[in-house]
C-alpha positions in Angstrom: 41.6 -8.5 88.5 42.0 -7.6 92.2 38.9 -5.8 93.6 39.2 -2.0 94.0 39.3 -1.1 97.7 37.5 2.2 98.4 39.6 4.7 100.3 38.8 7.8 102.3 38.6 10.6 99.8 39.7 14.0 100.9 38.9 16.0 97.8 36.5 16.2 94.9 39.4 15.6 92.6 40.4 12.4 94.2 36.7 11.3 94.1 36.6 12.0 90.4 39.8 10.0 89.8 38.5 7.0 91.7 35.2 7.2 89.8 36.9 7.2 86.5 39.2 4.3 87.5 36.3 2.2 88.9 34.3 2.8 85.6 37.3 1.7 83.5 37.8 -1.3 85.7 34.2 -2.3 85.6 34.2 -2.1 81.8 37.3 -4.3 81.7 35.8 -6.8 84.1 32.6 -6.9 82.1 34.4 -7.9 78.9 37.7 -9.5 79.9 38.1 -11.3 76.6 38.0 -7.9 74.8 41.1 -6.5 76.6 43.2 -4.9 73.8 45.9 -7.3 72.7 48.1 -4.2 72.2 47.8 -3.4 75.9 49.2 -6.8 77.0 52.1 -9.0 76.1 51.4 -12.5 74.9 53.6 -15.2 76.4 53.9 -18.9 77.1 53.7 -20.1 80.7 55.8 -23.2 81.4 55.0 -25.0 84.6 58.1 -26.6 86.2 56.3 -29.2 88.3 59.2 -30.5 90.4 60.8 -27.2 91.5 57.6 -25.2 91.9 58.3 -22.4 89.4 56.8 -21.3 86.1 59.0 -19.9 83.4 57.5 -17.2 81.2 58.8 -17.1 77.7 58.0 -15.3 74.4 55.0 -16.9 72.7 56.7 -17.2 69.3 59.9 -16.4 67.5 63.0 -17.2 69.6 60.9 -18.1 72.7 63.3 -16.2 74.8 62.8 -16.0 78.6 60.7 -13.1 79.9 60.7 -13.9 83.6 60.1 -16.5 86.3 57.4 -17.0 88.9 57.7 -18.8 92.3 54.3 -20.6 92.5 54.9 -21.9 96.0 55.6 -18.7 98.0 53.6 -20.1 100.9 55.4 -23.5 100.9 56.3 -23.3 104.6 52.7 -22.6 105.6 51.3 -25.4 103.4 53.9 -27.9 104.7 53.1 -27.0 108.3 49.4 -27.7 107.6 50.2 -31.0 105.9 52.5 -32.2 108.7 49.9 -31.4 111.3 47.3 -33.7 109.6 48.1 -37.4 109.3 45.7 -38.0 106.4 47.0 -35.1 104.4 50.5 -36.2 105.1 49.8 -39.7 103.8 48.3 -38.4 100.6 51.2 -35.9 100.2 53.7 -38.7 100.4 51.6 -40.9 98.1 51.6 -38.2 95.4 55.4 -37.8 95.9 56.1 -41.6 95.6 53.4 -42.3 93.0 52.5 -39.9 90.2 55.4 -37.6 91.3 58.0 -40.2 90.5 59.7 -39.4 93.8 59.2 -35.7 93.6 56.6 -33.3 94.9 54.1 -31.9 92.3 54.0 -28.2 92.7 52.5 -27.0 89.5 50.3 -28.9 87.1 48.4 -26.2 85.2 48.2 -22.4 84.9 46.3 -19.6 83.2 46.7 -15.9 83.3 43.8 -13.6 84.2 42.4 -11.5 81.4 44.0 -8.3 82.7 47.5 -9.9 82.6 48.1 -9.1 86.3 47.8 -12.6 87.9 48.3 -16.2 87.1 46.1 -19.0 88.4 47.9 -22.2 89.2 46.8 -25.7 90.3 49.2 -27.3 92.7 48.7 -31.1 93.0 50.8 -31.8 96.2 49.0 -28.9 98.0 45.6 -29.9 96.7 44.7 -26.4 95.8 44.4 -23.6 93.2 46.0 -20.2 93.9 46.1 -16.9 92.1 49.5 -15.2 92.2 50.0 -11.5 91.7 52.5 -11.2 88.8 53.9 -7.9 90.2 54.6 -8.9 93.8 54.5 -12.7 93.8 52.0 -12.7 96.6 49.0 -14.9 96.7 45.7 -13.2 95.9 43.5 -16.1 96.8 43.6 -19.8 97.5 41.0 -22.5 96.9 41.4 -25.9 98.5 39.9 -28.6 96.2 37.9 -31.5 97.5 40.0 -34.5 98.3 43.8 -34.4 98.3 45.0 -33.5 94.8 44.3 -30.9 92.1 45.1 -31.5 88.4 44.3 -30.2 84.9 42.5 -26.9 84.5 40.6 -25.1 81.7 39.7 -21.5 81.3 36.4 -20.3 79.8 36.5 -18.5 76.5 35.6 -15.2 78.1 38.3 -15.6 80.7 36.0 -15.3 83.7 36.0 -18.9 85.0 38.5 -21.6 85.6 37.6 -25.3 85.9 40.0 -27.6 87.9 39.9 -31.3 88.4 40.0 -32.6 92.0 41.4 -36.0 91.1 40.8 -37.9 94.3 37.3 -36.6 94.8 36.0 -37.3 91.3 34.9 -33.7 91.1 35.5 -30.6 88.9 35.3 -27.2 90.6 34.5 -24.2 88.5 35.9 -21.0 90.1 35.5 -17.3 89.4 39.0 -16.4 88.2 39.1 -13.0 89.9 37.9 -13.9 93.4 38.6 -17.7 93.6 35.0 -18.3 94.7 33.3 -21.5 93.5 30.5 -20.8 91.0 29.7 -24.5 90.4 30.9 -28.0 90.4 30.1 -31.4 88.9 30.8 -35.1 89.4 33.0 -37.1 87.0 34.4 -40.5 86.5 37.3 -41.8 88.5 40.4 -39.4 88.5 39.2 -36.5 86.4 42.0 -35.2 84.2 41.7 -33.0 81.1 39.0 -30.3 81.0 38.0 -28.5 77.8 35.5 -25.6 77.3 33.8 -25.6 73.9 34.7 -22.4 72.1 31.2 -21.0 72.5 31.5 -21.4 76.3 28.4 -23.5 76.5 29.8 -26.9 77.6 32.7 -28.4 79.5 34.1 -31.8 78.6 36.0 -33.7 81.3 38.0 -36.8 80.7 38.5 -39.2 83.7 41.5 -41.4 83.4 41.0 -43.8 86.3 43.7 -45.2 88.6 47.1 -44.8 86.8 49.2 -45.6 89.9 48.9 -49.4 90.1 51.0 -52.0 88.3 47.9 -53.8 87.1 48.7 -52.6 83.6 48.1 -55.8 81.6 44.9 -55.5 79.4 43.4 -58.3 81.4 43.4 -56.2 84.5 42.1 -53.1 82.8 38.8 -53.3 84.6 40.6 -52.6 87.9 41.4 -49.0 86.7 38.0 -47.6 87.6 35.2 -45.8 85.8 36.8 -43.8 82.9 34.6 -41.8 80.7 34.0 -38.3 79.3 31.5 -36.2 81.2 29.9 -33.3 79.2 28.1 -30.6 81.3 26.3 -27.4 80.7 28.7 -24.7 81.5 26.0 -22.5 83.0 24.1 -24.9 85.2 26.9 -27.5 85.5 24.3 -30.2 85.0 25.3 -33.3 83.1 24.4 -33.3 79.4 26.1 -36.5 78.3 28.4 -39.3 79.3 30.6 -40.9 76.7 32.2 -44.2 77.6 34.8 -45.1 75.0 34.8 -48.7 76.0 31.8 -49.5 73.9 33.1 -47.4 71.0 36.5 -49.2 71.1 34.9 -52.6 71.3 32.8 -51.8 68.3 35.9 -51.4 66.1 37.6 -54.5 67.5 39.9 -52.7 70.0 38.8 -54.7 73.0 42.4 -54.7 74.5 42.8 -51.0 74.3 42.4 -48.8 77.4 39.4 -46.5 77.4 41.2 -43.9 79.6 41.1 -40.7 77.4 44.2 -38.6 78.0 45.0 -35.3 76.3 42.4 -34.3 73.7 41.8 -31.6 71.2 38.8 -30.5 69.0 38.9 -29.7 65.3 38.3 -26.0 64.7 34.6 -26.7 64.0 34.4 -29.1 67.0 32.9 -31.8 64.8 35.8 -34.1 65.6 37.7 -34.9 68.9 41.2 -36.3 68.7 42.5 -38.0 71.8 45.1 -40.3 73.2 44.5 -43.2 75.5 46.6 -44.9 78.1 49.3 -47.3 76.9 48.8 -46.5 73.2 51.4 -45.1 70.8 49.0 -43.0 68.7 45.7 -41.3 68.8 42.1 -41.6 67.7 39.5 -39.6 65.9 36.0 -39.4 67.3 33.0 -38.0 65.4 30.8 -36.0 67.8 27.6 -36.2 65.7 27.7 -39.9 65.0 29.2 -40.8 68.4 31.7 -43.1 66.8 35.5 -43.5 66.6 36.1 -43.0 62.9 39.9 -43.4 62.6 42.8 -44.8 64.6 46.4 -43.7 64.0 49.2 -45.9 65.3 52.5 -44.1 65.5 56.0 -45.8 65.4 57.4 -47.3 68.5 60.9 -46.4 69.7 62.8 -49.7 69.8 64.6 -48.5 72.8 61.4 -48.1 74.8 60.7 -50.9 77.2 57.6 -52.9 76.5 57.1 -53.4 80.3 53.9 -51.2 80.8 54.7 -50.8 84.5 57.7 -48.6 83.5 55.6 -46.1 81.6 54.9 -43.0 83.5 51.3 -42.9 84.9 50.1 -45.4 82.2 51.1 -43.0 79.4 52.8 -44.1 76.3 52.0 -40.8 74.4 50.8 -37.8 76.3 50.4 -34.4 74.6 48.3 -33.4 71.6 47.7 -30.1 69.8 46.4 -28.9 66.5 47.5 -26.1 64.1 45.1 -23.2 64.0 43.8 -24.1 60.5 43.1 -27.6 61.6 45.4 -29.2 59.0 48.1 -30.7 61.3 48.2 -32.5 64.6 51.3 -32.4 66.9 51.8 -35.5 69.0 54.1 -35.8 72.1 55.3 -39.4 72.0 56.2 -39.4 75.7 57.7 -42.8 76.4 59.1 -43.1 72.9 61.1 -39.8 73.2 59.9 -38.1 70.1 57.4 -35.5 68.8 55.9 -35.5 65.4 53.5 -33.5 63.2 50.7 -35.5 61.6 48.7 -34.5 58.5 45.1 -34.5 59.7 43.7 -35.5 56.3 45.9 -38.5 55.6 47.1 -39.2 59.1 50.7 -39.5 57.7 53.3 -38.6 60.3 56.3 -36.4 59.5 59.8 -36.6 60.9 60.2 -38.2 64.4 62.0 -35.4 66.2 64.1 -36.7 69.1 63.0 -35.1 72.3 63.3 -36.3 75.9 60.0 -37.5 77.6 57.8 -34.8 76.0 54.9 -34.2 78.3 52.7 -31.7 76.6 52.1 -30.1 73.2 50.6 -26.6 72.6 50.6 -24.0 69.8 52.8 -20.9 69.6 51.2 -17.5 69.7 51.7 -17.0 65.9 50.3 -20.5 65.2 53.4 -21.5 63.2 54.9 -23.9 65.8 54.0 -26.8 68.0 55.7 -26.3 71.4 56.4 -29.4 73.5 57.7 -29.6 77.0 60.7 -31.9 77.3 60.3 -33.1 80.9 63.4 -35.3 80.6 65.7 -32.5 79.5 64.2 -29.4 81.3 63.6 -27.5 78.1 60.8 -26.7 75.7 61.2 -27.3 72.0 59.5 -25.7 69.0 58.5 -27.8 66.0 57.5 -26.1 62.7 54.0 -27.2 61.6 54.9 -26.6 58.0 58.0 -28.7 57.8 57.4 -31.0 60.8 61.0 -30.3 62.0 62.5 -29.1 65.2 63.6 -25.5 65.0 65.0 -24.6 68.5 64.9 -25.5 72.2 65.1 -23.2 75.2 66.0 -24.2 78.8 63.4 -24.0 81.6 63.1 -25.4 85.1 62.9 -28.9 86.6 60.4 -31.2 84.9 58.4 -28.9 82.7 54.9 -30.2 82.1 51.9 -28.0 81.1 52.6 -25.1 78.6 49.8 -22.5 78.2 49.4 -19.3 76.2 48.7 -16.3 78.4 49.3 -12.6 78.9 51.4 -10.3 81.1 51.7 -6.5 81.3 53.9 -5.1 78.6 57.0 -4.4 80.7 56.7 -7.4 83.0 60.0 -9.2 83.6 59.2 -11.3 86.7 57.8 -11.0 90.2 59.4 -8.7 92.7 59.6 -11.6 95.1 61.1 -14.0 92.5 
């Protein structure tokens, strides 16, 4: 929420209005997670990475478009700064020609602020995080991450903080979501990626995926990919609590040729189990938090049309995108390079229909919890898959190369930024 700027008051009445407004704002800021749902509109933010926009659609039902946001309103200024610095320019071009597949990466992740007035966006090619005013389209604040690329984010359960991976600096920054000021940071493995706050807000889990840009993708060269492990930190002190290296856990169950780079992950509702994907694998794994062991492995079907040449798989992904139904009974898997998405019964690990979709990049849950929503980065649309039937219900068009999809809120009558 933007800070209230005191103004010169010329009357007692004006002073009273300001006092009441400030009191109400302070109450909202003190308990942002308790903002009345009736006062805001729940939506899905879809980040269109290659064209630098975010489409805002209804969070359930027909998923109709609500509005669009330009997430790079300062593009000219950012490009001028990059072009003036040879090192920044080299990294900018490396991102374009590497993980960007020949395109600039303008939006990786995004979360709305608790008051529904702004959206906070990580912009990999600009190595920053910005807060954008949803009414005007203007930038409220900008935070430049350490190194040369920003990546996945996570927002704390109370909505006050956002954690962002600085992928070339092996660091996660934790920012105040209102001011953009850093409140903490912690070191990670190589190339920090996914961040997850536990639902009580006490811990942050970060997954480092290592170097996904090289062609040394054969299992025999896996050691060249860097230090890949999960870092668990205290979300108050940002001190390391635990490091989980899946290499030893994979070796213990005979999967010595599997990558230990943990990609998208999701906890069970009670957080006793973590389900995660790893590089190059068409499937996912179940990890028991208490026993510190991988307890089950699910291999999903391969698409016979998918090349077996690992160097052709985007950023070492085979499958990238995982979500869980609110009751914890179903998992939804984005089979990225295999061009399908499927719903898996969590108890039996039996997959449902393989719904044909084009390079699905992410999976999330609709606002009403009935559908899995996947971003089809190869078709510029998002698709809803019914958790109950496992079948695709509808698709809606969005911008160029949709990736992350996040639930959020906007003001009730919002239909887009005035600048967009």
